[in-house]
N, C-alpha and C positions, 0 to 999 in steps of 0.2 A: 270434471276438472276445470275450471271457469279462469279466465287471466283478469284481474282486476288492476285498473288503473286510477292514480289521480293525480291532478295536475290543477296549478291555478294559473291565472291570468286576469291580467287589468283590460276592463272595456275601454275601447276608445271613445265611447260618450255612456252620460248615465242615460242609464235609460227610464222613461218616463211613461205614465199613462199602462196601455195594453200590449207594450214592446216587449216586456218580459216575459210576459202570458204567450203573445206570438212565438217569442224564439223556443220557448218549452215546447209548446205544442208541435212546433215544427220538427223538433229536435226527437220528442214520444213517438212520434210517426214512424221517423226512419229507424230507429231502434227498435221498435215494433217488427218491422219486417227483417232485421237482420240477428234478433235474439237477444239483444240489447238491453240491459236495464241499470237504473243507477238515479245519481241524486245530484244536482245542481244549486249551489246556494250564490247568493249575490249579497253583497253590503253596500250596493250603491254606487261602489269602484272597482270592486275585484270580483272576480267568480272563482268558484273552485268546484271541482266536478269529480265525483265517483262512477266510476263504469266498470259492468262486468258483465262477461260473455263471452262467446267464443274467440280463441286466441286472433286468427287471422281477422276477424271482422273488427275485434278491437284495436290492433295495429293499423287498419286501414283507417278506422274513424279518425285515431290519433293524430296520423298524416293528414287529413282532413282538417282536422282541428289547427295544426299549425300552420294552415296556409289559408284561412281562414282571417279577414282584414276588418272584422269587428273588434277584434281582440288583439291586443299584442304582450310582450314578455311571458310568453307561454311556457311554463316551466312545469316538469315532471315531476312531481313529489315521492310517488311509489308505483312500483309496476310488479306483481306479485301473482301468485296462484291461490285457488282456494277449493276445496272440496265441493264447494257450494254456494251457492247465490247469498249474500245477504238481503238484498231487496228484490227478490225474485218477481213481486207483483208491480213494482213501478219500471216502466218503459223509460221513464223519465218524472221524476218528482222535485218539484222546487221550492228552496225553502228560501223566502226573502228575509236574510239576516237583520234588516233595518227594522223588523216589525217583531220579530222573534228573537229572545235571549236568554242567555245560559244554560239551565238545566232545561228549559223548555226544548231546546234543540232535540236532546237525547230524548226526551218522551216522544218528540214526533218522528225520529226516527224508528224509533221503537214500535213503535204505532205499525209501520211498515215491514219491520224484520221478519225476514222466512232465515234466519242462520240456523245451520246444521237441522236442516228440516223440523223446522219449526219450534226450537229452542230461544230463547228469550235473548234479546242480544247483548253481549257483554260489553259494561264498559269500560272494560281493558282493551278492548278489543283495538288493533292499531287504527285502523281504517274510523273506527268512531273517534280517536283522540287527536287525528287529524281533523275532522269534520269541527268538532266543538273547540280546536282551539282558534281554528280559522274563525268561528263564531264568536267567539268570546274575545277576542283580540282585535277584532276589527283588521285582520291580517294585513297590514300596511308595509309597502316598499318606499315609504317615504322618502328615503334617501337616495333612490333609486333617480337620480336627476339628469343623465345622461343617456341618450339615446342614438343608435349608430345611424341614422337616419341624419343626425344634424350635424356631422363630422366626415370631415376628408383629411388625408395626411400627405403632407408634403414632404419631399426628400430635401434635406440640408447637407453641402459638404460635410465630409469630416472636419472638424477643427487640428486632428492631429496627422503630425508627418507620419508619411509612410516608413516603413522599415527595410535598410538595405540589409537583408542576411548574409551576405556576402563580406561583411564587415565585422560577422562577428564567427569564431571560432565552430568548425561543424561539428552538429551535436546528434544525437540517438534521437530526437524528436522536433516537433516544430509547435509552434502555437499561433491559435487563432484568437479574435480578440473582439470581443462583445461588449457594449455599453449599457448599464444600465440605468435607466433616464427617470425622470421624473417630467412626465409627459403634458401637464397643464402648466408647468412652470416654466417649460424648454430648456432644463437644467441636467446635466450630465453628473450623477453620483461617483460613478466607478466606471472602471474598466476593468472585465473579467479576461482573463490570461486562459484560455481552455487549451490542453495541451493534444496534440495531433500526433501520428505516426510520423516518421522520416518521410514519407510519399504523401502525407497530408491526409492521410487513412482516421480511422476514430481512435479513442482513448483507448480501447480494448486492441485494436491493433497493437499498439505501442507497448502496454503490458504483457502482451501474452507469450507465454517459455519462460518468464521470469518465475523463480520461486522466490516463496513467502518474502525472506530476507534481502532477496536483489530486488525485489518489488518495492518496499519499503524506501531502500537506498536510492533507486532511482527515483522514485516519487520526491524524495526532498530534493536531491541534486538538479533534476529537471528544472526547479523553480529558477537556477542561476541562469540557464538560458531565456526564460521567460523577462527576468529581471534584466537582463541583457537588451532585450528585444523592444522591451519598454522602454528603456533608457532613452533610445531612439527617436521616442514618438514625441517628446515635448508636450507630457501630459498636465505640466503646470502644476494647479492644486488640485485636478480629478486624482482620484484614489485608485490604486491598482488591487484587484482580486485575485487572488491565487489559490487554488484549491489545493488542500493537502487530505490523505486516507488518515483515518485520527491515529491509527496506528503507527505510522509513520516517527509521529511525534516521540511515540513510546520506544518504540525498536530500535532507532536509530538512534546510537549514542549521540549525546550532544545535540540534539537534534535542531533547537530553538538558538542555541549560539552558532550554528552552522549556518540558519536561515537569516541571521542576523549580520552576518560576516557577509554573504551574498547580497543583503540590503545595503551595505556599506560599501561593497564593493564598486555598484554602480550608482554613488550618489543619490539613492534616497535616502527617507527618515524612514525610520518606523512608523511614524504616524501616517504616513501614505500608503500604507500595506495593509489590506485585510486578507485574513487568513479564514478561506471558507472550507468547513471540517463537511466531508461528506457525510450523509447518513446509512450510504451504500454499504457499509462494514459495520460489524458487531465490534464494541469497545471491550475488549480485556483488560486488565489492570488498571482498573478505572481512577481510583488514588494518582498514577504515575502520570496517565491523560490531565487529570486536573491539575496538576503541577505544572505540567506544560503548560495548559492555556493560562495559566497563572502567571508561568516566567513572561509569555507573549504578552500579557494585558500591563505586564509592570514594564515592557520596554516601551510600549505605546503602540501595540499593535493591536488591531481591531479584530473582533473572531466573529465569524456567521456561520450558522449552520444550515449548509446548504440541504436541496432534495426532501427539505421535510413533508414527510406523509409518506416517503414511498420506501423508507430504507427501515433498518433496525430498531432506532431506540426512541424516534418519536418522543412523547411527552415526557418518557423516563431521564431523556437524556436533557430536556427541557427545565424540568424541575432540579436536575443535579448542577445545571448552570446555563446560566441567562446568558446570551449571547448578545451583541449590539445589534445583528441582522439576523432574521429569518426568512429562509426562502422558498416557499411556499411550489411543491414540485409538480411539474407541468402536467402530469397526470391527473392532478387536482383541479388545475386549472383549465384544461380543456373540456370546452361545451360548456362552462359552469353556468353562463347564463340561460340555460336550460335542463339544469340538472339539480333539483333542488335539496335532495342530501347533500352534495358537493357544498351549495350554497349555505346549508346549515353550519357545517364545520368550519368554512372557511369565515363565518361571521363569528362562530365561539371564540376561532384564532385569534382574531382580531382583535377581538375585545380583550382576549387573555393578554397578548403582546404588547398591546397599547398600554394595560394598567400596569406591566413591567418595564416600560419604557423601551420597548424593541421595534426595530423599524421593521413594517413587512414588505418583502418582496416578492413577487408574483413572476415565477418564471415559465418560458415556453407561450408566451402570449403571443398567439399568430392572426386573430382575428378583431375585428372593432368591436364586435359586441362581447367578446369577452373582457375586453379594457374598459368599455363603460360600465359592465358589471362590477368587478374589480373595483376600478378608480371609486365608484359611487358610492359602495360599500366601506371605503376606508384604506385600500390600500395604499402605501407609501411609494413606492418604486416598482418600477419595472424592466422586464426585460423579453427579449425574444426577436421573433421574425419579422412582426408588424413594426417595427420600431428599425430593428438592423439586426442581419445576418451576421453570425462569427465571420472575419476574414482572415486568412494566413497574412502574417505581419504587417498589419494594420487594421483601422477602424474604417467600416462601410458606411455610407453615408446615412445619416440617421433620418428615420421618417417621424415628422410631428403631429401631431392632430390639430387642425385649424376648423373651427367652427362655422357651418354654410348658413 
């Protein structure tokens, strides 16, 4: 069994003359010593490399590749296993895509293939698809104009008042607040109220021990406390996002009416509120759920799908109703700048959302590299520790990017 790995990267300078040949010769010599074989493609700007060999050797080589300062934007496109080598005769074979086109790539690969003990290389093989896609499209990240080294983040004091919880009746929960921002414009889009236990613990600690019916009632009624706290913060034109389990809107009688009464009680307007529907729960009685969503919208409340990509509904939910905002889950955002499958998913999601007039929000952004990739790819708004951590009873200082 062999480990196989495909990555792409961008050269820091265009290779001319014998520079590409020298790079390939040096790589071939090292690969031969470590029983690694592979193919390198270069299009004058980007590299794509396929590697196969013993698992430990491949992992070590890829680690060294990520540290090589001759290229940047190293993105892993595939890591898998194979019962046999595809290119056993090549310690490193180079194809200059600038000189070879289209179907010629497949012909060149077939000449050196040893797939499945001498069988011809199937054109449906995933590795071949990745290689030919690179060759035929000149795989460009032209939209990637932001680089982490060009930016530093500077904190600015929160523009919102700090809450005095003593002014509010004792509640069975607390709330932390976190901004959702447009980093390059320096604008705050909304503030999200995140539920916490009475001691400031996790949402799970807040909900544990409750029956299903108690959970939904508590989920809805807790928003009264969130609105009470937010009313002290002087939000002005900034919207407030509150989270609701989808079945809270179905199982609690007159749920939307009750929510509207809480909003009015603390002098908010429905147009100032965004209801984030979490994907962490399956939706039964979808017709009743859709009626509740219609009621929210008729009242002027915006709707967002939270944690998209990590829950039950996914594209099915998106196909049945289109929210004003779609929040990409943090598990997809994490390390996206070096993860090819995640990048492909998010690019497709951005294209889909923008075609439907939906704003994309990236959740859980923690590093400058993640932000740079997402911002360049077309994400509209951002939320995460990179900009501000959630803070009980207020909004923490916000870090804004400044180009160096």
